[in-house]
N, C-alpha and C positions, 0 to 999 in steps of 0.2 A: 143662473144658466150654467149647467155643468158642461165640462169639456172632457172628452175622452182622448187619451194619448194613443195614437196608432203606432204600432211597431215600425221602426225604420226598415224599409225593404232592402237597403243597400247593406245591411249588416247581416252576415250569415254566421249563425252560431257554430262554433267549432267544438268538436268533441273527439275524443280519442276513439279509434275503432273498437268494436266489442271484442272481448277476449275470445281467442280461438279455441273451440272446444277440443278436448283431448281426442286424439285419433283422426282428427280431420286432416284433409290433404294440405300440404304446405302452400302458403300463399305468397305472392309477390308483394312488393310495396304497394300500398293502396288497398290491400285486402282482396285483390283479385287472385283466384287460385292458379297455381302453375299448371299449364296444360298436361293432361295425362300422357299425351303422346311424347312430350318432352322428357317426362319422368321415365317412361318406359324405354326410351332410346338411351338415356343415361345409364340406367340400370343394366340394360343389355350390353352396352359397350364395356362397362366395368366388369360385368360377369364374364364376357368373352375374353377380356384381356387377362383377368386373374386365372381363368381355365387355361389358357395357352402358356402362361408364364409360370404358374405356381401348381395348379391342380393336376394337369395332365403329366408334367414330369414326375411329380410325387406318386401318382398313380402307377406310372410306368415302372418307377423304381420299386414300389411295393410288390407288384406283380412279378417283377424280375427276381425279387428276393425269395419268392415262394415257388420258384421253378422246380425245386427238389422237395416240396411239401413242408408242412410245419416242422417235421422232424429235422429236415435238412437245414431249415431256417435256425431252429434251436441249437443244432450242433455247431453251426458257423458262429453264432453269437457267443456260445459258451465255451468255445475252444480256449484252452489256457492262455495262448498269446493274445487272443482277442480280448479276453477278460483282463489281462495285464495292461493292455493298451487302453482299454476303457478306464481301468482304475487310475493309471497315471494321468490320464486326461481330466478326470473329475477331481482328483486331488489337487493338481496343479492349478486347474480353472478355479477351484474354490479358494485357494490361497491368493490368487491374482484378484479375484473379486473382492475379498476382504481387505487386501492391500489397497485397492482402488477406492474402496468405500471410505477409507480413511484419508488417503493422500488426495483423492479426487475432491473430497469435501474441503480439505485445507487449501488446495489450489484455488478452488472456487471462491473461498472465503477471502483469500488474499487478493484475488482479482477484482472482487467487488468492494471490499472494505478498505483496502490500502491503496495509497498512491506512491508510485516509485518511478524512477526513469526506465524507459523501455517497456512500460506496462502494455501498450498496444501490440508491441512485437511478441511478448510472452503470450498475450491472449490469441494472437494469430497462430502461434506455434502449436497450441493445443490441438488444432484441427489438422495438423500435418499428417498424423497417422491415418486419417481418413483419405487424404489425397496421395500419399506415398505408396507405391507398390510394396506389398509386404515382403516380397522377395528381396527388395532393396534394404528394407530393414534388417533382414537376416544377414545379408552381406556385411552391413555396417556393424552389427553387433558381433559377428565372427571376427571382423578385423580388430574390434575393440577388446573383445574378451576371448579371443582364440589363442591358439598356441604361441603366437607372436604378439601377445597383448602389450600395447605400449604403456599400459597402467599397471602391469604385473598381476593382473587378476584373470585367471582362466577359468571360464564357466562353460566352455563348449562341451557337449556330450554329458551334461549334468542337468538335474532337475532345476537347479538354480538358473541355468541358462535359459530354460523353458519359462520360468517365472518372469525373468527380465524381458524376454521377447514378447510374451503375452501381455505383460503390464504396458508395454510400449503401445501396443495396437488397441488396447481397450481403455486407456486413460480418458479419452475424450467423453466416453458415455456418462461417467459419473459427473465430470466437471460441467458438462453442457446440461445435465439434468438439474443440478443444483443451483447453477448461476441464476436463472430466471426467478427462482423462489427467493433467493437472497436479495435480488433486486426489488422485489415487491414486498419484502418483509418490513413491517411497520417498526421503525426505530424507536418510536415513542414508547412502545411496550417495554423494550429493553431499558430505555432511560427511566421508566416508572419502576421497574424491578430494582435498578441500581439506587434510585432515590430512597427506596424502602429498605436498603441495607444489604441487598443480595450481592454476593461476590460475583466476579466475572464467570467463574466456573458454574456457580449455581444458576446464573441468568442463562448461560448457554444451555445448560442441561434441562432446565425447566421451561424456558420460554422459546429459545431458538431451535433446539434440537427436535421437539415435537413437530414443528412446522416443517423442518427439513427432512424429517424421517421418510415421508412418502417418496420424495425426489431421490434421496439417497438409495433407498431400497430398489426403486425402479432402475436407476442407473447401474447399481450393482448387479441386478439380475440380467440386464442387457449385456453387461461386460462378461458375466459367467457364460451366457449363451453364445456370445461371439468367441470366446476363449475356447469353448468346447469344439467348435468346428474350424478353428484356425489351422492353417497349414503353411502359407508362405513364410511367415516370420520365424517359424521353428525349424524349417526344412534343413538349414545348414547348421545352426548353432546347437540344435537338439542332439545330433548325432544319429538318431533313428536306431537306438540300441534296443532290440526286443527285450521286453520284461524290465526295462530300466527307463529309457527316455523316449521310447517309441509312443507316439500319440495316436489316437484313433485315425486321423486323416492320413498319416503315413502308413499305418497298417492297411487302410483301404487301398492306397496306391500300390502297396506291395502285393496284395492279392490279385489286383488287376495285372500287374507285370508277370505274375506266375500263372496267368490264365485260369483264375478262379473268380469270374465275375459274379457268380451267385453268392459267394461268401462276402465279397465286397458290397454287394447290394444289401445283403442281410445286416451286416454291421452298420451300414449307412442308415438303414431304417431305424435301427436301435439308437444311433446318434441323433437322428431326426426326432425320435420320440423323447429323448431326453431335452432336447432344446425346446420342443413344443410344450412339454410338461412345465418347463421353467417359465416360459412366456404366458402360459395359461394361468399358472398360479399368480404370477405378477398382476395380470389383468384382473383375476378374481379378487385379489387383495386390494387393488386399486379401486374397484367398484364398491367394495364394502366400506372402505375408508371414506369415499365420496358420500355414500348414503349416511354414514355416521355423522359427517360434517354437516350435511343438509338437515339431519334431525336436530343436531345441536344448535344450529343457527335458526 
């Protein structure tokens, strides 16, 4: 006499939810789609906020810069003093970005890989330029490197003074970009390279640096974009000497003071274009690097 085994009714088979097809609406936990109304409200609020805070001011600035037509815009941007200010800004910002690429990476490396007394305090000081008003930084730097310098080093009204001021306010960008990557870096790969006879320099160059490169480049680009538009930290120590130490932000303020708002708006749009191009190239490079990494994995 044969017996049949009936499945237990108190056991419910478990299975993972089916994969969500590409292009389908986002789902909540449990596979339930998020209500379309909630998505529409969220997108609407974000779009309205960005329009009020970013798009409308930029649009108003662009329209203002064209009050005298394209020829007036071009004349304002290509004026000799304006070109000199733009050139000074770009050169100093590039020097500061490269300096931060090296020193910011070194600072991040020491904070992650080394232990020393006061490490937490040093780590907290890195964010100080974000919290400190930049005009305060300019006052401090002027007191330290001005005519009555207690260290005997006078940098005010020089381009080196601009470099020091901009390096101060842009240092956190590289450090905070590199730190998380260093924390997640697999130390076993470095140990394997060392066990195979690679020197410390070769290990860093061939194993560590390729992993850090995206973060270093991203932080360097952000530092450059910030330096291009900086005003407060250079307003005192820079000296605002036309064709020598005058940066674009100081030139814009000068144009407003002499009642040339159209010229100020035109140069502001040019400065905005430089910053936007920098950030766009960074985002494009980051997207391509991510796609290459996904293909290689």
